[in-house]
C-alpha positions as CSV (number, residue, x, y, z in Angstrom):
1,X,42.4,-79.2,-86.2
2,X,41.2,-82.7,-85.8
3,X,43.4,-85.3,-83.9
4,X,45.4,-87.5,-86.2
5,X,44.3,-91.1,-86.2
6,X,46.2,-94.2,-87.4
7,X,44.9,-95.9,-90.5
8,X,43.8,-99.5,-89.9
9,X,42.1,-100.4,-93.2
10,X,41.7,-98.9,-96.6
11,X,39.7,-100.2,-99.5
12,X,38.6,-98.8,-102.8
13,X,35.9,-100.3,-105.0
14,X,34.2,-99.3,-108.2
15,X,30.8,-97.6,-107.7
16,X,29.3,-97.1,-111.2
17,X,31.4,-94.5,-112.9
18,X,33.0,-93.4,-109.6
19,X,34.9,-95.1,-106.8
20,X,34.0,-95.8,-103.2
21,X,36.8,-95.2,-100.7
22,X,36.4,-97.0,-97.3
23,X,38.8,-95.7,-94.7
24,X,38.9,-97.1,-91.2
25,X,41.0,-96.1,-88.2
26,X,42.3,-98.3,-85.3
27,X,39.3,-97.4,-83.2
28,X,36.9,-98.7,-85.9
29,X,35.6,-95.3,-87.0
30,X,34.8,-95.4,-90.7
31,X,34.8,-92.7,-93.4
32,X,33.3,-93.6,-96.7
33,X,33.7,-91.3,-99.7
34,X,32.8,-91.4,-103.3
35,X,35.5,-90.0,-105.7
36,X,35.6,-89.5,-109.4
37,X,38.2,-91.1,-111.6
38,X,39.9,-87.7,-111.9
39,X,40.1,-87.4,-108.1
40,X,41.5,-91.0,-107.8
41,X,44.1,-90.1,-110.4
42,X,45.2,-87.1,-108.3
43,X,45.5,-89.3,-105.2
44,X,47.5,-91.8,-107.2
45,X,49.8,-89.2,-108.6
46,X,50.4,-87.7,-105.1
47,X,51.1,-91.2,-103.6
48,X,53.5,-92.0,-106.4
49,X,55.4,-88.8,-106.0
50,X,55.7,-89.4,-102.2
51,X,56.9,-93.0,-102.7
52,X,59.5,-92.0,-105.3
53,X,61.1,-89.7,-102.7
54,X,61.9,-92.9,-100.7
55,X,62.8,-92.9,-97.1
56,X,61.2,-94.7,-94.2
57,X,57.7,-93.3,-94.9
58,X,57.2,-95.8,-97.7
59,X,57.5,-98.9,-95.4
60,X,54.3,-100.7,-94.6
61,X,53.8,-102.3,-91.2
62,X,51.7,-105.4,-91.2
């Protein structure tokens, strides 16, 4: 299993009919993915479900 890295930056932009996800860790390593609208909807639903549960995991450091 890969070592867990801390998220430093996340952006999502439209790329035609799809979306481009740009994920960067604290070391500056970048992962870019293209996702369909359906995939982004699944991500959105999962995040909403987690955030509705509350707790300290929904606090953002900045």
